[in-house]
N, C-alpha and C positions, 0 to 999 in steps of 0.2 A: 514473457511479454511485459511491457513497460506501461507505467501509469503517469499521472500528472506531475507527480513528484520527480519522477526519473526525467521527465521532460525538462524540468527546470535545471537538473543536474546537466543534461545534455545541451540546452540552449541558453542557459542562464547567462552565458557571458557574450551573447549577441544582442546589442540594443536594436530598437525597433527601426532605426534608420538602415541597419544593416539587413535584417529580415523582417518585413511587414507583419503586422498582427495576423493571426490566423484563427482557426476555430478552437484549437487547444489553448492558446492564449486567452481567447474569449471565455472558455469554461473555467479557467483558473481565476479570472477576474470575478466571474459569476459566483464561484465557490467561496471566494474570500468574503463575499457580501453576507454570509451566514454569520459571521462574527460580530461581536459587540464592540463597536468602536466609539460608543458614547463617551465624551470627555476628551477623546484622542483626536477625532476628525469632527470638525465643525459642521453645523448644518447649513452654513453660508457657502455659496460658490466662490465668493470673493477671498477667502481664506482657505489655504490647503497646506497639507503636509504630505511628505513623500511616504511611499509604502515602507521604506526603510526606517524612516523616523517614527511612523505608526507602529511598526513591529516592535521596536525598541521600547515604546512607551507601553505598548501592550504587555510585554513580559516584564517589565519593571515596575509596572503599577501595583499600588497595594492590594488591589483586588484582582490580581492576575489569575488566581485560582478560579474564582467565579467566571471571569471572562473565558477561561479555557474549557469550562464545563458547557460544551454545546448541546448537551441533552441526549436523550435516547435515540433520536433518529438522524442526527447528522453525524457524519463520520468524524472522530476525534483527530483524524489526520488533517483536518482542515486547520488546526493550530499549527501543526508542523509545516504545512503548506505556506502559512503566513511568514513563519520564520525563514524558510528557504526563499520564498520571494523577495523578502526584505533584503536579504544578503546578496541577491543576484544583480548583476548589471543590467539585466534586461527589464526586471520588474521594480527593482528597489527605487530607481529615480521618479517612477510615474507618481504624480501628485494625486492625493485624494481629497475630495471636498464634497460638500453637500450631504453629509451622513444624516439620514432620517430613519427613525424606528419608532413605531407606535402600535400599540395593541390597545384596542377598545372592545371590551366585552359587550357593552350595550349596543354598539354599532356593529358588532360582529365583524370587526376588521383587524387583520394582522398585516402590516405593511412595512417594509424596510428597503432602502436603497441607498447606494453611494456611488459617487461619480469618480472615475480614474481619469487623470489628464496627462497626455504625453506632450512634452514640449515645454516651452516657456509659459509660465501662468497666465500672462496677459496675451499672448499669442500662440495658443496650442495647436499643435499639428491635428491632433484628433481628441475626442472625449469619449468614454465609455461610460454609458449609464448602465449600472449592474442592479437588478432587482433580486431581493431575497425570495427564495421559495419558501414553502411552508416550514415554519420552526417547530419547536417543541410544545408550543401552546396548544391546547384544546380548541380555543377560539380560532386559531389558524385553520385547523382541520375543519371546523364547522364552516368557515368561509369557503374552503374548497368544496365541500358538498354543495353549498349554495350556488355555486357555479352551474349546477345541474339543472336549476329551475328559474334562476333570477336573470333578467336581461343583462344586468351589470351588477358587480359586487363593489363594496367601498374601495377595496385595495386597487380595484382597475381605475376607478376614477382618480384615486390618489396617483397612481402610476402616470397617467395622462398629464396630470398637473405638475408632477415632478419633472417629467420630461420637457414640458414647455418652460419651466423655470430654469432648467439646465441650459436649453437652448438660448434663452434670452441672456443669461449671464456669461456664456462660453462662446468663444468664436470658433470657426473652423467645423470640420467634419464631425459627425456623430455616429457612435455605435450605440446599440441597445441590446441587452441580452439578459438572461436569467435561466436557472435551472428549476425543474418543476414548475410550481405556481409562477415563479419568476420569469419563466419563458413565456407563459400565458399573459402576464403583466406587460412585458416587453413588446410583444406583438400587438396587444390592445392599445398601448400608448402610441405606438407608431402609426397605427390604423386611425386613431382618434386625432393625430396631430394635423396642424394647419399645412396646407400644400407647400409653403415656403419652407417650414420646418422639415417636412418629408424629403424635400429635395437635398437636405443637408445629411440625411441619414445614408451611410454607405452599406450598412448591413444590420440585421436583426437576427440574433442567435437565439433559438429556442431549443433548449436542451431538455428533451423528454417532458414538455409542459403539456397540461391537459388541454383539450380543445374547446371549442365554441359551439354556438349554435349554427345551424347551416346557413341561416340568414346573414351572419356575420361575414362569411366568405363570399357573399354576393354584394357587400357594401362598397361604395365608392372608396372608403378610406383603406380598407383592405387592398382592394384591386390596384390602388396607387402604389403600394409598397410590397405586394407580393413577390415581385422578382428580386427583392432584397432579402427575402426571409431565408434564413438557413436553418432547417430543423434537423436534430439529431436524436436518434432514440437507440437504446440497446436492442438487440435481436428479440430479447423476450420482454419488451416493453409492456407495462400495464398502465401506469399514469399517462403516457404520452398517447394511448389509444382511446382514453376516456372522451366521450362526446364526439362532436364532428371535427375533423381536421382535414386539411388538403393532403392529397395523396403523395406529394413530393416531398420525400424526406430521405436522409442518409441514415443506414443502418450501421450501428457501431458494434464491434466485438467487445464483450464483456467477459471477465474472468469468473464471474459469478454463475453458478447453475440455477440458484433460487430466482424466481422471476422478480419478486419484490426488491431483492437485493441488487439486481441489475440497474435499479434506479440510481444507485450510488455512483457518482462521477469518478471515485477512486477506483472502481471496478472497470472503467472503460480503458481499453487498451489504445495506446498512442504510438505514432511513429515521430521521427524528428520533424515532420512537416505536416502533420495532421493525425487524424484518427485511423485506427486500424478498421477498415471497413469490411462488410460482408454482404452477401446477397440476399436482401429482404428480411422480413420478419419471420421469426419461428412460428410453426403451427400453434404452439400454445398461446403465444401472444394474440394471434388472430382469433383464436376461439375464445378467450376471456374477453377481449375487447368487444368482440360482436356479441357475446352473450349479455354482458352487462349493459351495453348500449341499447340493445333490443328490450331488455327489461326496463331500463329507465325510460325509453322513449314510450313504452305502453302505458306508462303511469300518467294520470292527468297531472296537471301542475298542483292542484290541491293534495293529491296523493304523495307527490314528491315532497311538498313541504311537510306534510304531516309525518311522514316516515323520518325525514331528517331531523324534524323538531323533537319527535319521540326519542330517537337514538340519543341525540345530544342532550335532551332533558334528563335522561337517565344518567349519563355521564355528568352532568351539572350536579346532580344530587350527591355524587361522591365527594364534592367540594375540592377536587383536584384542579389545579390550574394547568398543568403541564402533563404530558405523556410520562415524563420521568416520576412525576409524583404518583401517577396511577401504577406504575411498574414497582415503585419502591413500597407502596403499601398495598399490593395487590389483593391481599386476602380481605382487608377492610373495605376496599374499593368494590370488590366482588359482591360482598354482603350487602353493601349500600345500593348496588346496581339491581341485585335480585329484589330487594325490598321495594325500590322504586318502581321496578317493572310490574311488580305485583299489585301496585296501587292504581295502575293504568285503568281508565274507565272500560267497560267492555267493548265500546264502539271503536276506540282507538286500538286496543289490542287486537281486534278483529282486522281492522285496516291493515296494520303492520304485518300481521300473520299472513294476510292475503298477498302483500306486497312481497314477502320472502317466498311464499309458494310460487308466486309468478317467476321469480328468478330460478328457482328449482326446476320449474316446468320447462323453461327455455333450455336450460342446461341439459335436461334429460331428452328433450326433443333433438337437440344438437347430437347427442350420443346415439340415439336411435337411428338417425339418419346418416351416421357415419362422419359426422363433421368435427368430431373431436380430435385433439392432438394426439398424435403417437408418442409414447414414452412419457 
């Protein structure tokens, strides 16, 4: 079976005038947003560089090795994807603009986005706003967890502002999309957009992104764009099943057997004109999603916040900034985490223990009533 790199080999000689943008094209653009284009693609929408030119600068820059180190959680093939896209007739001519990347530990925000423009810079046929998902930073993961109890997180507000800026600067039709948290940001930004902007949006591509509160899907903003949303999840989705989400989604075949690894877009099978689809989610995915969501919904807002702050407080004490640093110094990190956890006050320890016990109880109840997955 084939992946998104194979897709470029198959379809890379066909421009977008010959074959319009589809969901696989969208996933490729979303995956490219994980790369560091700082100093290569400007933050302004008025200046741009082609993917082909950006790729050449990426690989010939003095810090190419640093840029190519995507961290422990992003597939290293993403760098190869940029090289293949840059050389192709389909993706190479696309213009890139509006690259923004910021990580703010104090505000607990990890946000990045870049826009791809098809057609002449002043009169584009369409523009694709791609939001980066969670990167290697620990603060990025902290913000993901904050989605579970906060009405909005800083990255969502940044995403909405970014889409508005892109729409004001660029003419023509718009697409928005992202993978993982990026899919959540794309949907949030589209729902928050003004009605005039929403009418310009052709589609929103949500690739295995975490959900929202139930109230979000009742809001006027979401209802205005819901028919434009295309949600894709692997058969054993975990991230895409977190929190509330609309039931309408397409299930994609993944070459990975491990649930968490199915989140990787390079494991998704593709055809020449779209994803390799399958019938519904696997039982393991439904079980994990139901268990975690029930556990989290049973906690009060204060309990959710305490649990998250405690877990990430322990991680903070390791002084690691990224998951890669944690992995590289796993022994020292483990010692510091044990020491930090032992110093929690009794009340906090008890609250966290009860939270974990609740998760275990829900899982045991599911098993007892025969709702656990087979295999």
